[in-house]
LUMDOFI-705987 format. One record per residue (C-alpha): x, y, z. Coordinates in nm, 3 decimals. Each point is the difference from the previous one (the first is absolute). Layout:
! LUMDOFI-705987
<node xx="X" yy="Y" zz="Z"/>
...
END
This chain:
! LUMDOFI-705987
<node xx="-0.174" yy="0.404" zz="14.371"/>
<node xx="0.279" yy="0.253" zz="-0.038"/>
<node xx="0.224" yy="0.016" zz="-0.304"/>
<node xx="0.311" yy="-0.140" zz="0.170"/>
<node xx="-0.186" yy="-0.320" zz="0.091"/>
<node xx="-0.138" yy="-0.038" zz="-0.351"/>
<node xx="0.344" yy="0.048" zz="-0.156"/>
<node xx="0.168" yy="-0.234" zz="0.248"/>
<node xx="-0.257" yy="-0.271" zz="-0.077"/>
<node xx="0.071" yy="0.030" zz="-0.372"/>
<node xx="0.376" yy="0.008" zz="0.057"/>
<node xx="-0.024" yy="-0.303" zz="0.227"/>
<node xx="-0.190" yy="-0.195" zz="-0.268"/>
<node xx="0.262" yy="0.091" zz="-0.258"/>
<node xx="0.293" yy="-0.095" zz="0.224"/>
<node xx="-0.142" yy="-0.334" zz="0.115"/>
<node xx="-0.096" yy="-0.095" zz="-0.357"/>
<node xx="0.307" yy="0.107" zz="-0.193"/>
<node xx="0.207" yy="-0.302" zz="0.106"/>
<node xx="-0.264" yy="-0.232" zz="-0.151"/>
<node xx="-0.034" yy="0.197" zz="-0.321"/>
<node xx="0.375" yy="-0.014" zz="-0.053"/>
<node xx="0.020" yy="-0.365" zz="0.105"/>
<node xx="-0.276" yy="-0.106" zz="-0.238"/>
<node xx="0.162" yy="0.181" zz="-0.291"/>
<node xx="0.338" yy="-0.153" zz="0.088"/>
<node xx="-0.156" yy="-0.347" zz="0.003"/>
<node xx="-0.114" yy="0.050" zz="-0.358"/>
<node xx="0.354" yy="0.093" zz="-0.106"/>
<node xx="0.153" yy="-0.286" zz="0.197"/>
<node xx="-0.281" yy="-0.248" zz="-0.054"/>
<node xx="0.216" yy="-0.310" zz="-0.049"/>
<node xx="0.221" yy="0.072" zz="0.302"/>
<node xx="-0.301" yy="0.075" zz="0.222"/>
<node xx="-0.169" yy="-0.318" zz="-0.118"/>
<node xx="0.309" yy="-0.202" zz="0.089"/>
<node xx="0.027" yy="0.161" zz="0.342"/>
<node xx="-0.365" yy="-0.064" zz="0.081"/>
<node xx="0.025" yy="-0.362" zz="-0.107"/>
<node xx="0.321" yy="-0.048" zz="0.202"/>
<node xx="-0.203" yy="0.096" zz="0.308"/>
<node xx="-0.278" yy="-0.246" zz="-0.088"/>
<node xx="-0.242" yy="0.259" zz="-0.137"/>
<node xx="-0.167" yy="-0.099" zz="-0.328"/>
<node xx="0.126" yy="0.215" zz="-0.286"/>
<node xx="-0.350" yy="0.022" zz="-0.145"/>
<node xx="-0.079" yy="0.249" zz="0.280"/>
<node xx="0.248" yy="0.257" zz="-0.133"/>
<node xx="-0.248" yy="0.176" zz="-0.234"/>
<node xx="-0.241" yy="0.036" zz="0.292"/>
<node xx="0.278" yy="0.140" zz="0.219"/>
<node xx="0.095" yy="0.252" zz="-0.269"/>
<node xx="-0.364" yy="0.102" zz="-0.044"/>
<node xx="-0.053" yy="0.042" zz="0.374"/>
<node xx="0.316" yy="0.205" zz="0.046"/>
<node xx="-0.060" yy="0.234" zz="-0.295"/>
<node xx="-0.379" yy="0.031" zz="0.003"/>
<node xx="-0.014" yy="0.006" zz="0.379"/>
<node xx="0.263" yy="0.272" zz="0.024"/>
<node xx="-0.170" yy="0.217" zz="-0.262"/>
<node xx="-0.344" yy="-0.052" zz="0.156"/>
<node xx="0.125" yy="0.098" zz="0.345"/>
<node xx="0.190" yy="0.302" zz="-0.131"/>
<node xx="-0.311" yy="0.139" zz="-0.170"/>
<node xx="-0.227" yy="-0.116" zz="0.281"/>
<node xx="-0.220" yy="-0.241" zz="-0.196"/>
<node xx="-0.113" yy="-0.321" zz="0.171"/>
<node xx="0.255" yy="0.082" zz="0.268"/>
<node xx="-0.135" yy="-0.231" zz="0.267"/>
<node xx="-0.011" yy="-0.298" zz="-0.236"/>
<node xx="0.353" yy="0.046" zz="-0.130"/>
<node xx="0.140" yy="0.097" zz="0.341"/>
<node xx="-0.136" yy="-0.323" zz="0.148"/>
<node xx="0.138" yy="-0.205" zz="-0.292"/>
<node xx="0.343" yy="0.165" zz="0.020"/>
<node xx="0.011" yy="-0.043" zz="0.379"/>
<node xx="-0.057" yy="-0.372" zz="-0.049"/>
<node xx="0.259" yy="-0.006" zz="-0.277"/>
<node xx="0.257" yy="0.166" zz="0.228"/>
<node xx="-0.059" yy="-0.249" zz="0.279"/>
<node xx="0.005" yy="-0.298" zz="-0.235"/>
<node xx="0.321" yy="0.116" zz="-0.170"/>
<node xx="0.165" yy="0.055" zz="0.338"/>
<node xx="-0.087" yy="-0.357" zz="0.099"/>
<node xx="0.102" yy="-0.153" zz="-0.334"/>
<node xx="0.315" yy="0.196" zz="-0.084"/>
<node xx="0.143" yy="0.164" zz="0.314"/>
<node xx="-0.006" yy="-0.258" zz="0.281"/>
<node xx="0.377" yy="-0.043" zz="0.031"/>
<node xx="0.043" yy="0.177" zz="0.334"/>
<node xx="0.368" yy="-0.097" zz="0.014"/>
<node xx="0.048" yy="0.250" zz="-0.286"/>
<node xx="-0.033" yy="0.361" zz="0.121"/>
<node xx="-0.107" yy="0.126" zz="-0.344"/>
<node xx="-0.279" yy="-0.258" zz="-0.021"/>
<node xx="-0.113" yy="0.089" zz="0.352"/>
<node xx="-0.019" yy="0.368" zz="-0.099"/>
<node xx="-0.191" yy="-0.088" zz="-0.317"/>
<node xx="-0.241" yy="-0.214" zz="0.205"/>
<node xx="-0.065" yy="0.288" zz="0.238"/>
<node xx="-0.031" yy="0.248" zz="-0.291"/>
<node xx="-0.270" yy="-0.216" zz="-0.153"/>
<node xx="-0.189" yy="-0.015" zz="0.330"/>
<node xx="0.028" yy="0.379" zz="0.043"/>
<node xx="-0.134" yy="0.063" zz="-0.351"/>
<node xx="-0.282" yy="-0.248" zz="0.066"/>
<node xx="-0.084" yy="0.205" zz="0.309"/>
<node xx="-0.018" yy="0.315" zz="-0.208"/>
<node xx="-0.230" yy="-0.169" zz="-0.249"/>
<node xx="-0.223" yy="-0.122" zz="0.283"/>
<node xx="-0.032" yy="0.361" zz="0.120"/>
<node xx="-0.108" yy="0.095" zz="-0.354"/>
<node xx="-0.243" yy="-0.292" zz="0.002"/>
<node xx="-0.149" yy="0.123" zz="0.327"/>
<node xx="-0.022" yy="0.371" zz="-0.088"/>
<node xx="-0.020" yy="0.013" zz="-0.379"/>
<node xx="0.177" yy="0.234" zz="-0.236"/>
<node xx="-0.124" yy="0.330" zz="0.137"/>
<node xx="-0.124" yy="0.312" zz="-0.174"/>
<node xx="0.265" yy="0.033" zz="-0.272"/>
<node xx="-0.101" yy="-0.316" zz="-0.182"/>
<node xx="-0.223" yy="-0.129" zz="-0.273"/>
<node xx="-0.192" yy="-0.205" zz="0.255"/>
<node xx="-0.025" yy="0.277" zz="0.262"/>
<node xx="-0.061" yy="-0.259" zz="0.273"/>
<node xx="0.189" yy="-0.298" zz="-0.110"/>
END
């Protein structure tokens, strides 16, 4: 595979993962507020540590290309679930955009699940 494809695969993994790395870190800093928001939507607050772990560990794993398929599949499911739980108010344009953003990111993760991390990764194939 030529260099441009290798670099674009790495860059794509970084770009799709960065939002989750930042989000997981922000959840630690705003733990109480995030807990309250989750519970207001009917999601048990005891899941918050798992969410934080998935966002941070999953993002880092995908960026470096370790266990990419596993974490890509998990984060795709997370994106779809969060869209359904938190962004279903289609009368609100912002929520509709966030719903569609989550589905688009899930699609990107499913492509990673299908094809793996590529050559510039710790896992080489996924």
